[in-house]
C-alpha positions as CSV (number, residue, x, y, z in Angstrom):
1,M,99.9,57.5,149.1
2,P,102.1,55.0,147.1
3,K,103.8,56.2,144.0
4,F,104.5,54.3,140.8
5,C,106.9,54.7,137.9
6,P,105.0,56.3,135.0
7,Y,107.0,54.2,132.5
8,C,106.9,50.6,133.9
9,G,104.4,50.9,136.8
10,S,106.8,49.6,139.4
11,P,106.4,51.1,143.0
12,V,108.8,53.8,143.8
13,K,109.7,56.0,146.8
14,G,109.0,59.7,147.0
15,S,112.7,60.4,147.3
16,D,113.7,58.4,144.3
17,K,114.9,60.3,141.3
18,F,115.2,57.2,139.1
19,C,113.1,54.0,138.8
20,I,115.1,51.1,140.2
21,I,113.4,48.7,137.7
22,C,113.5,50.5,134.3
23,G,116.1,53.2,135.2
24,K,114.1,56.1,133.7
25,P,114.1,59.6,135.5
26,L,111.2,60.4,137.7
27,L,110.8,64.2,136.8
28,A,107.0,64.4,136.7
29,D,106.8,65.8,140.3
30,I,109.6,68.3,140.0
31,P,108.2,71.9,139.9
32,K,108.4,73.5,136.4
33,R,110.6,76.4,137.5
34,E,113.2,73.9,138.7
35,N,113.1,72.1,135.3
36,E,113.4,75.2,133.1
37,P,117.0,76.2,134.0
38,K,118.1,72.6,133.5
39,I,116.4,72.4,130.1
40,K,118.0,75.7,129.0
41,E,121.4,74.5,130.1
42,I,120.9,71.3,128.2
43,K,119.9,73.3,125.1
44,K,123.0,75.5,125.4
45,E,125.2,72.4,125.7
46,V,123.6,70.9,122.6
47,E,124.1,74.1,120.6
48,K,127.6,74.3,121.8
49,E,128.4,70.8,120.7
50,K,126.9,71.4,117.3
51,L,129.1,74.5,116.8
52,E,132.1,72.5,117.9
53,E,131.3,69.7,115.5
54,K,130.9,72.1,112.5
55,P,134.0,73.0,110.5
56,K,135.3,76.5,111.1
57,E,134.9,77.3,107.3
58,E,131.2,76.3,107.4
59,I,130.6,78.6,110.4
60,S,132.5,81.4,108.8
61,K,130.5,80.9,105.6
62,E,127.2,81.1,107.5
63,V,128.3,84.4,109.2
64,D,129.5,85.8,105.8
65,N,126.1,84.9,104.2
66,K,124.3,86.6,107.0
67,D,126.5,89.7,106.6
68,I,126.0,89.7,102.8
69,L,122.2,89.5,103.2
70,E,122.2,92.4,105.7
71,V,124.4,94.5,103.4
72,E,122.2,93.8,100.4
73,D,119.1,94.8,102.4
74,S,120.9,97.9,103.5
75,E,121.9,98.8,99.9
76,Q,118.3,98.3,98.7
77,D,117.0,100.5,101.5
78,K,119.6,103.1,100.6
79,K,118.6,103.0,96.9
80,K,114.9,103.3,97.7
81,S,115.6,106.2,100.0
82,K,117.8,107.9,97.4
83,K,115.2,107.4,94.7
84,S,112.5,108.8,97.0
85,K,114.6,111.8,97.9
86,E,115.3,112.5,94.2
87,L,111.6,112.4,93.3
88,K,110.8,114.6,96.4
89,D,113.5,117.1,95.4
90,A,112.5,117.2,91.7
91,K,112.1,120.7,90.3
92,P,108.8,121.6,88.7
93,L,108.7,121.0,85.0
94,P,108.8,124.1,82.7
95,E,105.4,124.9,81.2
96,D,106.6,124.4,77.6
97,V,107.9,121.0,78.4
98,K,104.7,120.0,80.2
99,E,102.8,121.2,77.1
100,Q,104.9,119.1,74.8
101,M,104.4,116.0,77.1
102,V,100.6,116.5,76.8
103,Y,100.9,116.7,73.0
104,Y,102.8,113.5,72.9
105,I,100.3,111.8,75.3
106,E,97.3,113.1,73.2
107,Y,98.9,112.0,70.0
108,N,99.4,108.4,71.2
109,D,96.0,108.4,72.8
110,I,94.5,109.3,69.4
111,Q,96.3,106.3,67.9
112,L,94.6,104.1,70.5
113,N,91.2,105.7,69.9
114,K,91.6,105.2,66.2
115,K,92.4,101.5,66.7
116,V,89.3,101.1,69.0
117,L,87.1,102.9,66.5
118,M,88.4,100.8,63.5
119,E,87.6,97.7,65.4
120,K,84.1,99.0,66.1
121,L,83.7,100.0,62.5
122,N,84.6,96.4,61.4
123,E,82.2,95.0,64.0
124,I,79.3,97.1,62.7
125,S,80.2,96.5,59.1
126,Q,79.7,92.8,59.7
127,Q,76.0,93.6,60.4
128,T,75.6,94.7,56.8
129,K,76.1,91.0,55.8
130,D,73.1,90.1,58.0
131,S,70.0,89.1,56.0
132,R,68.0,91.6,58.0
133,Y,70.1,94.4,56.5
134,E,68.5,93.8,53.1
135,Y,64.9,93.2,54.1
136,E,64.3,95.1,57.4
137,L,64.4,98.9,56.9
138,D,64.6,99.7,60.6
139,F,67.6,97.4,61.1
140,K,69.3,98.8,58.0
141,K,68.7,102.3,59.2
142,E,70.1,101.6,62.7
143,V,73.2,100.0,61.2
144,N,73.8,102.9,58.8
145,I,73.5,105.4,61.6
146,K,76.1,103.5,63.7
147,L,78.4,103.3,60.7
148,E,78.1,107.0,60.0
149,A,78.7,107.9,63.6
150,V,81.9,105.8,63.9
151,K,83.2,107.1,60.5
152,T,82.6,110.7,61.7
153,L,84.5,110.0,64.9
154,I,87.4,108.5,63.0
155,S,87.4,111.6,60.7
156,E,87.5,113.9,63.7
157,M,90.4,111.9,65.2
158,K,92.4,112.2,62.0
159,Q,91.8,116.0,62.0
160,K,92.9,116.3,65.6
161,E,95.9,114.2,64.9
162,V,97.0,116.6,62.1
163,V,96.8,119.6,64.5
164,I,98.7,117.9,67.3
165,K,101.3,116.7,64.9
166,Q,101.9,120.3,63.8
167,N,102.5,121.3,67.4
168,L,104.8,118.4,68.3
169,E,108.5,119.3,68.7
170,E,110.4,116.3,67.4
171,P,112.6,115.0,68.8
172,F,111.5,115.6,72.4
173,I,113.7,117.9,74.6
174,V,115.3,115.0,76.5
175,Q,116.3,113.4,73.2
176,R,117.7,116.7,72.0
177,I,119.7,117.1,75.1
178,N,121.0,113.6,74.7
179,T,122.2,114.5,71.2
180,D,123.8,117.7,72.5
181,I,125.7,115.7,75.3
182,E,126.9,113.2,72.7
183,T,128.2,116.2,70.6
184,K,130.1,117.5,73.6
185,V,131.6,114.1,74.3
186,F,132.8,114.0,70.6
187,Q,134.2,117.5,70.8
188,L,136.2,116.6,74.0
189,E,137.5,113.4,72.3
190,N,138.4,115.2,69.1
191,L,140.1,118.1,71.0
192,S,142.2,115.6,73.0
193,R,143.2,113.8,69.8
194,E,144.1,117.1,68.1
195,H,146.2,118.1,71.1
196,K,148.1,114.9,71.1
197,L,148.9,115.4,67.4
198,H,150.1,118.9,68.3
199,K,147.5,120.6,66.2
200,V,146.2,122.5,69.2
201,D,148.4,124.4,71.6
202,R,148.3,123.7,75.4
203,D,146.6,126.9,76.3
204,T,143.8,126.6,73.7
205,F,143.3,122.9,74.6
206,E,142.7,123.7,78.3
207,K,140.3,126.5,77.6
208,L,138.2,124.5,75.1
209,R,138.3,121.4,77.3
210,D,137.0,123.4,80.3
211,K,134.4,125.0,78.1
212,Y,133.1,121.7,76.7
213,K,133.1,120.1,80.1
214,Q,131.1,122.9,81.6
215,E,128.6,122.8,78.8
216,K,128.3,119.0,79.1
217,S,127.7,119.2,82.9
218,T,125.0,121.9,82.4
219,L,123.2,119.7,79.8
220,E,123.4,116.7,82.1
221,T,121.9,118.6,85.0
222,E,119.1,119.9,82.8
223,R,118.4,116.4,81.7
224,E,118.4,115.0,85.3
225,D,115.9,117.7,86.4
226,L,113.6,117.1,83.5
227,V,113.6,113.3,84.0
228,A,113.1,113.6,87.7
229,G,110.0,115.8,87.1
230,M,108.7,113.4,84.5
231,K,109.1,110.4,86.8
232,L,106.9,112.2,89.4
233,W,104.2,112.4,86.7
234,I,104.7,108.7,85.9
235,Q,104.4,107.8,89.6
236,D,101.1,109.6,89.8
237,L,99.8,107.7,86.7
238,K,100.8,104.4,88.2
239,L,98.9,105.2,91.3
240,E,95.9,106.0,89.2
241,K,96.4,102.7,87.3
242,A,96.4,100.8,90.6
243,E,93.0,102.5,91.5
244,I,91.5,101.5,88.2
245,S,92.7,97.9,88.6
246,S,91.2,97.8,92.0
247,G,87.9,99.0,90.6
248,R,88.0,96.3,87.9
249,K,88.5,93.6,90.5
250,L,85.7,95.0,92.6
251,N,83.4,94.9,89.5
252,K,84.4,91.2,89.0
253,G,83.7,90.5,92.7
254,Q,80.3,92.1,92.5
255,F,79.4,90.0,89.5
256,H,80.5,86.8,91.3
257,S,78.5,87.7,94.4
258,K,75.5,88.4,92.0
259,E,75.3,92.1,93.1
260,I,75.3,93.1,89.4
261,S,74.1,91.3,86.2
262,E,76.4,89.8,83.6
263,E,75.4,92.6,81.2
264,E,76.4,95.3,83.7
265,Y,79.7,93.4,84.5
266,T,80.6,93.1,80.9
267,E,79.9,96.8,80.1
268,N,81.9,97.9,83.2
269,D,84.7,95.6,82.4
270,K,85.0,97.0,78.9
271,E,85.2,100.5,80.3
272,F,87.8,99.5,82.9
273,D,89.8,97.8,80.1
274,L,89.8,100.9,77.9
275,R,90.8,103.1,80.8
276,L,93.7,100.8,81.6
277,Q,94.8,100.8,78.0
278,K,94.7,104.6,77.9
279,I,96.7,105.0,81.1
280,N,99.2,102.4,80.0
281,T,99.6,104.4,76.8
282,K,100.3,107.5,78.9
283,I,102.9,105.7,81.1
284,T,104.6,104.1,78.1
285,T,104.7,107.4,76.3
286,L,106.3,109.3,79.2
287,E,108.8,106.4,79.9
288,K,110.0,106.6,76.3
289,L,110.3,110.3,76.5
290,T,112.6,110.0,79.6
291,K,115.2,107.9,77.6
């Protein structure tokens, strides 16, 4: 069966590797496994030529950048691993510290609740300006009941706030330790200055220096243990926050897919929003207490 060049259509022999008319290679009938090594060799040659064409500085720069990225990734992994280990090895918080943390959280939660209730009070108060408030007894009665209920809740919140305020130890223990550490640093600096001015003899200087250093180290260890334990609590709260956010998104999805009514969606969304505000208040409170 006669063969023809796939490029120009000229007749060719079976043994021809090139078309004698257009000069193009006749590789269509060569088995694929014979072609592959040649293609690989050609690719290697091309890559080699590209490298030879590139300046050595450019090649070196590419290698250095790759090394830098690998080092950065490695450092990030180490930091994550270290942080995870620190949280895992965190000591349980003392009960009195946990109690104080709860008081601080409750105190700030009350501030949020008071704000929400004041907004609600203003919202209901607007209804007293409605014409129905003056002429419809049932409407007026309903508004007054709501007003009284919100005012009662605000009053209760204020009473609870007073009680919690009495139990709060201010400043928080971490801040007290920070102040104590600053005091030790000042004592060490002052001791060194006094020694240089020959106001303190060598023996006294060394004894006091070692004493202050030891006390400072003990305080720093205590602070690290407390902060590590508090960060564990914060981590749990952030997980809880993520779950609430997922629930809020699901609620939105159900509304868009018409599984729930607009009224149900709005009511649920308000509840999710309040829960997120409350958990954000907790997280913010604890993060401030760690500093």
